[in-house]
MIBA-459843 format. One record per residue: residue in three letters; x, y, z of N, C-alpha, C in turn. Coordinates in steps of 0.02 Angstrom, whole numbers, plus 50000, padded with zeros to 5 digits. Example, Ala and Ser with C-alpha at 12.3 -4.5 7.8 and 13.67 -1.06 7.14 Angstrom:
<sites>
<site code="ALA" n_u="50660" n_v="49716" n_w="50390" ca_u="50615" ca_v="49775" ca_w="50390" c_u="50660" c_v="49835" c_w="50390"/>
<site code="SER" n_u="50642" n_v="49888" n_w="50354" ca_u="50684" ca_v="49947" ca_w="50357" c_u="50645" c_v="50002" c_w="50394"/>
</sites>
This chain:
<sites>
<site code="MET" n_u="49349" n_v="51364" n_w="49147" ca_u="49402" ca_v="51360" ca_w="49196" c_u="49391" c_v="51301" c_w="49243"/>
<site code="GLU" n_u="49329" n_v="51287" n_w="49260" ca_u="49314" ca_v="51232" ca_w="49305" c_u="49334" c_v="51165" c_w="49274"/>
<site code="GLU" n_u="49326" n_v="51158" n_w="49208" ca_u="49344" ca_v="51097" ca_w="49174" c_u="49419" c_v="51084" c_w="49180"/>
<site code="VAL" n_u="49458" n_v="51137" n_w="49174" ca_u="49531" ca_v="51130" ca_w="49179" c_u="49549" c_v="51107" c_w="49249"/>
<site code="LEU" n_u="49518" n_v="51136" n_w="49300" ca_u="49533" ca_v="51116" ca_w="49368" c_u="49512" c_v="51044" c_w="49382"/>
<site code="ILE" n_u="49454" n_v="51024" n_w="49357" ca_u="49431" ca_v="50956" ca_w="49367" c_u="49476" c_v="50906" c_w="49331"/>
<site code="ASN" n_u="49496" n_v="50921" n_w="49269" ca_u="49540" ca_v="50876" ca_w="49232" c_u="49608" c_v="50871" c_w="49264"/>
<site code="THR" n_u="49634" n_v="50926" n_w="49290" ca_u="49699" ca_v="50926" ca_w="49324" c_u="49695" c_v="50884" c_w="49387"/>
<site code="GLU" n_u="49641" n_v="50891" n_w="49424" ca_u="49632" ca_v="50852" ca_w="49485" c_u="49628" c_v="50777" c_w="49469"/>
<site code="ARG" n_u="49591" n_v="50760" n_w="49417" ca_u="49585" ca_v="50690" ca_w="49397" c_u="49653" c_v="50663" c_w="49375"/>
<site code="PHE" n_u="49691" n_v="50704" n_w="49338" ca_u="49758" ca_v="50685" ca_w="49315" c_u="49804" c_v="50672" c_w="49374"/>
<site code="ASN" n_u="49802" n_v="50716" n_w="49424" ca_u="49844" ca_v="50708" ca_w="49483" c_u="49825" c_v="50645" c_w="49522"/>
<site code="SER" n_u="49761" n_v="50630" n_w="49527" ca_u="49740" ca_v="50571" ca_w="49564" c_u="49760" c_v="50507" c_w="49527"/>
<site code="GLU" n_u="49758" n_v="50509" n_w="49460" ca_u="49780" ca_v="50451" ca_w="49421" c_u="49855" c_v="50439" c_w="49429"/>
<site code="ILE" n_u="49893" n_v="50493" n_w="49429" ca_u="49966" ca_v="50486" ca_w="49439" c_u="49981" c_v="50459" c_w="49508"/>
<site code="SER" n_u="49947" n_v="50484" n_w="49560" ca_u="49961" ca_v="50459" ca_w="49627" c_u="49939" c_v="50387" c_w="49634"/>
<site code="LYS" n_u="49886" n_v="50366" n_w="49600" ca_u="49865" ca_v="50296" ca_w="49602" c_u="49917" c_v="50251" c_w="49568"/>
<site code="LYS" n_u="49945" n_v="50275" n_w="49512" ca_u="49996" ca_v="50236" ca_w="49478" c_u="50059" c_v="50230" c_w="49520"/>
<site code="ILE" n_u="50077" n_v="50283" n_w="49554" ca_u="50136" ca_v="50281" ca_w="49598" c_u="50123" c_v="50233" c_w="49656"/>
<site code="PHE" n_u="50064" n_v="50236" n_w="49685" ca_u="50046" ca_v="50190" ca_w="49740" c_u="50047" c_v="50118" c_w="49715"/>
<site code="ASP" n_u="50020" n_v="50105" n_w="49656" ca_u="50021" ca_v="50037" ca_w="49628" c_u="50093" c_v="50013" c_w="49618"/>
<site code="ALA" n_u="50136" n_v="50057" n_w="49592" ca_u="50206" ca_v="50038" ca_w="49581" c_u="50240" c_v="50021" c_w="49646"/>
<site code="ILE" n_u="50227" n_v="50059" n_w="49698" ca_u="50258" ca_v="50045" ca_w="49764" c_u="50233" c_v="49978" c_w="49790"/>
<site code="ILE" n_u="50168" n_v="49964" n_w="49783" ca_u="50141" ca_v="49899" ca_w="49805" c_u="50174" c_v="49842" c_w="49768"/>
<site code="TYR" n_u="50181" n_v="49848" n_w="49701" ca_u="50212" ca_v="49795" ca_w="49662" c_u="50284" c_v="49784" c_w="49682"/>
<site code="ILE" n_u="50321" n_v="49838" n_w="49694" ca_u="50392" ca_v="49832" ca_w="49713" c_u="50397" c_v="49796" c_w="49780"/>
<site code="LEU" n_u="50356" n_v="49815" n_w="49829" ca_u="50359" ca_v="49783" ca_w="49894" c_u="50339" c_v="49709" c_w="49891"/>
<site code="LEU" n_u="50285" n_v="49694" n_w="49855" ca_u="50264" ca_v="49624" ca_w="49849" c_u="50316" c_v="49582" c_w="49812"/>
<site code="PHE" n_u="50346" n_v="49610" n_w="49760" ca_u="50397" ca_v="49574" ca_w="49723" c_u="50459" c_v="49561" c_w="49766"/>
<site code="ALA" n_u="50481" n_v="49612" n_w="49803" ca_u="50539" ca_v="49604" ca_w="49847" c_u="50526" c_v="49551" c_w="49900"/>
<site code="PHE" n_u="50466" n_v="49552" n_w="49929" ca_u="50449" ca_v="49502" ca_w="49979" c_u="50448" c_v="49432" c_w="49949"/>
<site code="ALA" n_u="50421" n_v="49426" n_w="49888" ca_u="50419" ca_v="49360" ca_w="49855" c_u="50489" c_v="49334" c_w="49841"/>
<site code="VAL" n_u="50532" n_v="49377" n_w="49817" ca_u="50601" ca_v="49356" ca_w="49802" c_u="50637" c_v="49335" c_w="49866"/>
<site code="ILE" n_u="50628" n_v="49373" n_w="49919" ca_u="50661" ca_v="49356" ca_w="49983" c_u="50635" c_v="49289" c_w="50009"/>
<site code="MET" n_u="50570" n_v="49277" n_w="50006" ca_u="50542" ca_v="49214" ca_w="50031" c_u="50566" c_v="49155" c_w="49989"/>
<site code="VAL" n_u="50571" n_v="49163" n_w="49924" ca_u="50595" ca_v="49107" ca_w="49881" c_u="50669" c_v="49094" c_w="49895"/>
<site code="VAL" n_u="50708" n_v="49146" n_w="49903" ca_u="50780" ca_v="49136" ca_w="49918" c_u="50789" c_v="49103" c_w="49986"/>
<site code="VAL" n_u="50751" n_v="49125" n_w="50035" ca_u="50755" ca_v="49094" ca_w="50102" c_u="50733" c_v="49021" c_w="50098"/>
<site code="GLY" n_u="50680" n_v="49007" n_w="50059" ca_u="50657" ca_v="48938" ca_w="50051" c_u="50710" c_v="48895" c_w="50019"/>
<site code="VAL" n_u="50742" n_v="48920" n_w="49968" ca_u="50795" ca_v="48881" ca_w="49935" c_u="50853" c_v="48870" c_w="49982"/>
<site code="SER" n_u="50872" n_v="48921" n_w="50020" ca_u="50928" ca_v="48913" ca_w="50066" c_u="50912" c_v="48864" c_w="50122"/>
<site code="HIS" n_u="50849" n_v="48861" n_w="50144" ca_u="50830" ca_v="48812" ca_w="50194" c_u="50832" c_v="48742" c_w="50166"/>
<site code="VAL" n_u="50811" n_v="48734" n_w="50104" ca_u="50814" ca_v="48668" ca_w="50072" c_u="50887" c_v="48646" c_w="50064"/>
<site code="MET" n_u="50930" n_v="48693" n_w="50046" ca_u="51002" ca_v="48677" ca_w="50038" c_u="51033" c_v="48658" c_w="50105"/>
<site code="ALA" n_u="51005" n_v="48684" n_w="50160" ca_u="51031" ca_v="48668" ca_w="50226" c_u="50995" c_v="48606" c_w="50255"/>
<site code="ALA" n_u="50961" n_v="48569" n_w="50212" ca_u="50928" ca_v="48506" ca_w="50230" c_u="50869" c_v="48515" c_w="50277"/>
<site code="SER" n_u="50838" n_v="48572" n_w="50275" ca_u="50777" ca_v="48583" ca_w="50314" c_u="50720" c_v="48588" c_w="50264"/>
<site code="LEU" n_u="50697" n_v="48531" n_w="50240" ca_u="50650" ca_v="48529" ca_w="50185" c_u="50582" c_v="48560" c_w="50202"/>
<site code="PHE" n_u="50555" n_v="48546" n_w="50261" ca_u="50488" ca_v="48570" ca_w="50278" c_u="50487" c_v="48646" c_w="50282"/>
<site code="SER" n_u="50533" n_v="48675" n_w="50318" ca_u="50533" ca_v="48749" ca_w="50323" c_u="50550" c_v="48781" c_w="50256"/>
<site code="GLY" n_u="50593" n_v="48749" n_w="50217" ca_u="50609" ca_v="48775" ca_w="50151" c_u="50548" c_v="48776" c_w="50106"/>
<site code="ALA" n_u="50510" n_v="48721" n_w="50108" ca_u="50449" ca_v="48718" ca_w="50068" c_u="50398" c_v="48769" c_w="50092"/>
<site code="PHE" n_u="50395" n_v="48780" n_w="50157" ca_u="50348" ca_v="48828" ca_w="50185" c_u="50365" c_v="48899" c_w="50161"/>
<site code="TYR" n_u="50429" n_v="48918" n_w="50165" ca_u="50449" ca_v="48985" ca_w="50141" c_u="50438" c_v="48992" c_w="50066"/>
<site code="PHE" n_u="50452" n_v="48939" n_w="50029" ca_u="50441" ca_v="48940" ca_w="49957" c_u="50367" c_v="48951" c_w="49941"/>
<site code="LEU" n_u="50323" n_v="48918" n_w="49978" ca_u="50251" ca_v="48926" ca_w="49967" c_u="50228" c_v="48997" c_w="49985"/>
<site code="ILE" n_u="50259" n_v="49027" n_w="50036" ca_u="50242" ca_v="49096" ca_w="50053" c_u="50261" c_v="49142" c_w="49994"/>
<site code="GLY" n_u="50318" n_v="49130" n_w="49963" ca_u="50339" ca_v="49169" ca_w="49905" c_u="50291" c_v="49161" c_w="49847"/>
<site code="ILE" n_u="50269" n_v="49099" n_w="49835" ca_u="50221" ca_v="49086" ca_w="49781" c_u="50154" c_v="49120" c_w="49796"/>
<site code="ALA" n_u="50132" n_v="49117" n_w="49859" ca_u="50069" ca_v="49149" ca_w="49878" c_u="50074" c_v="49225" c_w="49868"/>
<site code="ASP" n_u="50132" n_v="49253" n_w="49879" ca_u="50142" ca_v="49325" ca_w="49868" c_u="50137" c_v="49341" c_w="49794"/>
<site code="ILE" n_u="50163" n_v="49298" n_w="49752" ca_u="50157" ca_v="49309" ca_w="49679" c_u="50084" c_v="49305" c_w="49658"/>
<site code="VAL" n_u="50046" n_v="49260" n_w="49688" ca_u="49975" ca_v="49255" ca_w="49674" c_u="49939" c_v="49319" c_w="49696"/>
<site code="LEU" n_u="49959" n_v="49346" n_w="49754" ca_u="49930" ca_v="49409" ca_w="49777" c_u="49945" c_v="49466" c_w="49728"/>
<site code="MET" n_u="50005" n_v="49466" n_w="49700" ca_u="50022" ca_v="49516" ca_w="49650" c_u="49976" c_v="49511" c_w="49589"/>
<site code="ALA" n_u="49964" n_v="49449" n_w="49567" ca_u="49920" ca_v="49439" ca_w="49509" c_u="49849" c_v="49461" c_w="49524"/>
<site code="LEU" n_u="49825" n_v="49445" n_w="49584" ca_u="49757" ca_v="49465" ca_w="49603" c_u="49751" c_v="49541" c_w="49607"/>
<site code="TYR" n_u="49802" n_v="49574" n_w="49634" ca_u="49802" ca_v="49646" ca_w="49639" c_u="49802" c_v="49677" c_w="49569"/>
<site code="ARG" n_u="49840" n_v="49647" n_w="49524" ca_u="49844" ca_v="49672" ca_w="49455" c_u="49777" c_v="49667" c_w="49420"/>
<site code="ARG" n_u="49741" n_v="49613" n_w="49432" ca_u="49675" ca_v="49603" ca_w="49401" c_u="49621" c_v="49645" c_w="49433"/>
<site code="GLY" n_u="49636" n_v="49675" n_w="49491" ca_u="49588" ca_v="49718" ca_w="49525" c_u="49542" c_v="49681" c_w="49572"/>
<site code="GLU" n_u="49560" n_v="49620" n_w="49591" ca_u="49519" ca_v="49581" ca_w="49636" c_u="49537" c_v="49591" c_w="49709"/>
<site code="LEU" n_u="49589" n_v="49629" n_w="49721" ca_u="49608" ca_v="49645" ca_w="49790" c_u="49600" c_v="49719" c_w="49803"/>
</sites>
């Protein structure tokens, strides 16, 4: 009976970790998309420096997503 309880607890913790990972990915992806869109809109409005800055923030967020996926964060 103890094995069943331990396996169930491990299963529940794995599911909650996967849900937490999915939420992190969704938030990071949404932030990256918003930053890239804001960067492009700033460039279209002839504000090149701030547009490039926002675009780089979006790229850095994508790098953070990759690092989190590899388990380095």
